[in-house]
C-alpha positions in Angstrom: 81.9 84.7 2.0 83.0 81.0 1.4 86.1 81.8 2.7 85.3 84.0 5.7 82.4 81.2 6.6 85.0 78.5 6.6 87.3 80.0 8.6 84.4 80.9 11.4 83.3 77.0 11.7 87.2 76.3 12.4 86.9 79.1 14.9 83.9 77.6 16.4 85.2 73.9 16.3 84.8 74.1 20.5 81.1 73.2 21.3 79.3 75.4 23.1 78.3 72.8 25.5 81.7 72.0 26.4 82.3 75.1 28.1 82.9 74.6 31.9 80.8 77.4 33.6 82.7 76.6 36.6 86.3 77.3 35.4 88.3 80.4 36.2 87.9 83.3 34.1 89.3 86.9 33.6 88.1 90.1 32.7 90.0 92.2 29.8 89.1 94.8 27.8 87.5 94.6 24.1 90.6 96.1 21.9 89.9 98.8 19.8 90.9 96.7 16.7 88.2 94.0 17.6 86.1 95.9 14.9 82.9 93.6 15.4 82.5 93.8 19.0 84.4 97.1 19.7 80.8 99.2 19.7 78.3 96.3 21.1 77.5 98.5 24.7 80.0 97.3 27.0 83.8 97.8 27.1 85.3 94.4 29.2 84.6 90.8 28.1 85.1 87.6 29.7 88.3 85.1 28.8 88.0 82.2 27.9 84.8 83.2 25.8 81.7 80.9 25.0 83.7 79.6 21.7 86.8 78.3 24.2 89.2 80.9 23.1 91.5 82.3 25.6 94.0 84.1 23.6 92.7 87.4 23.0 95.2 88.4 20.4 95.9 85.1 18.7 92.8 83.6 18.8 89.3 86.0 19.5 90.2 89.1 17.3 91.1 87.5 14.4 88.4 85.0 14.4 85.9 87.9 15.6 87.0 89.4 11.9 85.5 86.4 10.3 82.1 87.4 11.1 82.1 91.1 9.8 80.9 90.2 6.3 78.0 88.7 7.6 77.0 91.4 9.9 77.7 94.4 7.0 74.7 92.6 5.6 72.7 94.0 8.0 70.7 90.6 8.0 69.3 91.4 12.1 69.8 94.1 13.9 70.5 92.4 17.0 72.7 89.8 14.9 75.9 91.8 16.5 75.1 91.5 20.0 73.9 87.8 19.7 77.6 87.0 18.1 79.6 89.0 20.5 77.7 87.4 23.4 79.3 84.3 22.3 82.8 86.1 20.7 83.5 88.5 23.7 80.8 88.1 26.5 79.9 90.6 28.6 82.2 90.6 32.3 79.4 90.6 34.8 79.3 88.4 37.9 77.3 86.0 36.1 77.7 84.2 32.7 74.9 86.0 30.0 74.3 83.7 27.0 72.1 84.2 24.6 68.7 83.5 24.9 66.8 80.7 22.5 64.9 83.5 21.3 67.3 85.7 20.2 69.1 82.9 18.5 66.1 81.7 16.4 65.3 85.4 15.5 68.7 86.1 13.9 68.9 82.5 12.5 65.5 83.2 10.7 66.9 86.5 8.7 70.4 85.6 8.7 70.5 81.9 7.8 69.0 82.5 4.0 71.9 84.9 3.7 74.2 82.0 4.3 72.3 79.8 2.0 72.9 82.2 -0.5 76.8 81.7 -0.2 75.9 77.9 -0.5 76.2 77.3 3.6 73.8 76.2 6.1 73.1 77.6 9.8 76.3 75.9 11.8 75.5 73.0 14.1 77.6 75.0 17.0 74.8 77.7 16.7 71.7 75.3 17.1 69.4 77.4 19.1 68.9 74.6 21.6 71.7 74.6 23.0 70.9 78.4 24.4 68.5 78.6 27.4 65.3 79.5 27.4 63.6 82.7 27.9 62.9 82.2 31.6 66.9 81.9 32.3 68.8 84.7 32.9 70.2 85.5 29.2 70.1 88.1 26.5 66.4 88.4 24.6 65.6 90.0 21.2 64.3 93.7 21.8 60.8 93.8 20.2 61.5 97.4 19.1 63.6 96.2 16.0 60.8 94.4 14.6 58.7 97.4 14.6 61.2 99.7 13.3 61.8 97.4 10.3 58.1 96.7 9.9 57.0 97.5 6.6 60.3 98.5 4.9 61.3 97.3 1.8 64.8 94.6 2.5 67.3 92.9 0.6 67.3 89.2 0.1 68.9 86.4 -2.0 68.0 86.4 -5.5 69.4 84.9 -8.7 71.7 87.5 -10.4 69.1 90.4 -12.5 69.8 90.2 -16.4 72.4 92.5 -17.6 71.7 94.3 -20.9 74.3 96.2 -22.5 73.6 99.0 -25.5 70.1 98.4 -24.8 67.6 99.8 -27.2 65.2 102.8 -25.6 62.1 101.2 -26.0 64.0 98.6 -23.9 64.7 100.8 -21.3 61.6 102.4 -21.2 59.5 99.1 -21.1 61.6 97.7 -18.2 60.5 101.4 -16.4 57.2 100.5 -16.7 56.9 96.8 -16.4 58.7 97.0 -12.8 58.1 98.9 -9.7 60.9 101.0 -9.3 63.9 102.4 -11.8 67.2 104.0 -10.4 70.3 105.0 -11.1 73.3 104.2 -8.9 77.2 103.9 -9.2 78.4 100.4 -7.9 82.0 101.0 -6.7 84.3 97.7 -6.2 87.7 98.6 -4.0 90.0 95.9 -2.2 90.6 95.8 1.3 94.4 95.1 2.7 92.7 91.5 3.5 92.4 90.9 -0.2 88.9 90.6 0.3 86.7 92.8 -2.1 84.5 95.5 -0.8 81.4 96.6 -2.6 79.4 100.1 -2.1 76.9 102.2 -3.9 79.2 105.6 -4.4 77.3 109.2 -4.6 74.0 109.4 -4.7 71.1 106.9 -5.9 69.0 108.8 -8.1 65.3 108.0 -8.7 63.7 107.5 -12.1 60.4 105.8 -10.7 60.5 105.4 -7.1 57.6 103.0 -6.2 57.6 101.8 -2.9 61.5 102.6 -2.3 62.0 105.2 0.4 64.6 108.2 -0.4 66.5 107.9 2.8 66.4 104.0 2.7 67.5 103.2 -0.6 71.1 103.8 -0.8 71.5 101.6 2.2 68.9 98.8 0.7 71.1 98.7 -2.2 74.5 98.0 -0.1 72.9 95.3 1.7 71.9 94.0 -1.4 75.2 94.1 -3.0 76.7 92.3 0.2 73.9 89.6 0.8 74.3 88.7 -3.4 77.8 88.9 -3.6 78.1 86.6 -6.6 76.0 89.3 -8.6 78.2 91.6 -7.3 81.5 90.5 -8.8 80.0 89.8 -11.8 78.7 93.4 -12.1 81.6 95.4 -11.2 85.4 94.9 -11.5 88.3 95.3 -9.0 89.2 98.9 -8.6 86.3 100.2 -10.8 83.0 102.0 -10.5 80.4 101.6 -13.0 76.9 103.7 -13.4 73.8 101.2 -13.8 70.6 101.8 -14.2 68.7 99.2 -11.9 65.1 98.2 -12.3 63.0 95.5 -10.0 60.2 95.0 -7.8 59.3 94.7 -4.1 57.2 91.5 -3.5 54.6 91.3 -1.1 56.7 89.7 1.5 58.5 93.4 1.4 61.8 91.5 -0.4 63.3 93.5 -3.2 64.7 91.9 -6.1 66.7 93.7 -9.3 65.1 92.0 -12.3 67.1 94.0 -15.2 69.8 96.2 -15.0 71.4 98.5 -17.6 75.4 99.6 -18.0 75.3 103.4 -18.7 78.5 104.0 -20.6 78.7 107.8 -21.9 78.1 106.3 -25.4 74.4 105.2 -24.3 72.4 107.9 -25.6 69.2 105.4 -25.9 69.2 105.5 -21.9 69.0 109.1 -21.7 66.6 109.3 -24.5 64.1 106.6 -22.5 64.6 108.5 -19.3 63.6 111.6 -20.8 60.3 110.2 -22.5 59.6 108.7 -19.4 59.5 111.9 -17.2 57.2 113.4 -20.6 55.2 110.4 -21.2 55.7 107.9 -18.6 54.0 104.4 -20.1 
């Protein structure tokens, strides 16, 4: 994330306020290899864009990829629409910028993710730069807030405590003292760019379900890995998979935190014993 964000800031060196609304522009098709904005909901974009980029292949496409790691965290359901309205503005008879309210909504959700990586919200995305709601602009959709309300969500946290070869009582006590316990296989691979990618491999199995939802838990843990990338690096080596027992809590504000994790190797019979005891006797 540190590399991606440094490059992204360089890409945004041309201030939005310096963009001349009266300059000559042209419409071009959004290329298939521009993955960040390929499925944004329209097929043509305006050049130069609001970041001052006029070269599609040399500037727009490579710089758009710098934002992919942030978007993959799912920090806000309209983060893609917000960023693509600047990177690949829709080609209409008039310029459509993001509304100030949309910027604020995305900033509130995504700035903590950037802070987790040691970065602040960039000045170029100062929400006061964007038009107010009464102007013609891209506004936030209320339905996204309604849909996600009440669902657990991943957040930045201190890395959980990892305990190798735990005693069965230690594992059972962790089941009893936390809201949930699951088993999940964490996988790390390397992309052609050299950037590591983390994913949940296979199914997530519940030991103690607690407030987690079966249809959302795998995605929730995937987001946790992408947000807490420092922790993910410590948990899985490149090109490897590791089965873990993950225990944690869901706080009053709905944020999930992992507290204690146990690598489950084949030789660790104590974890299997703890799971059997939990299923038959609970706490």
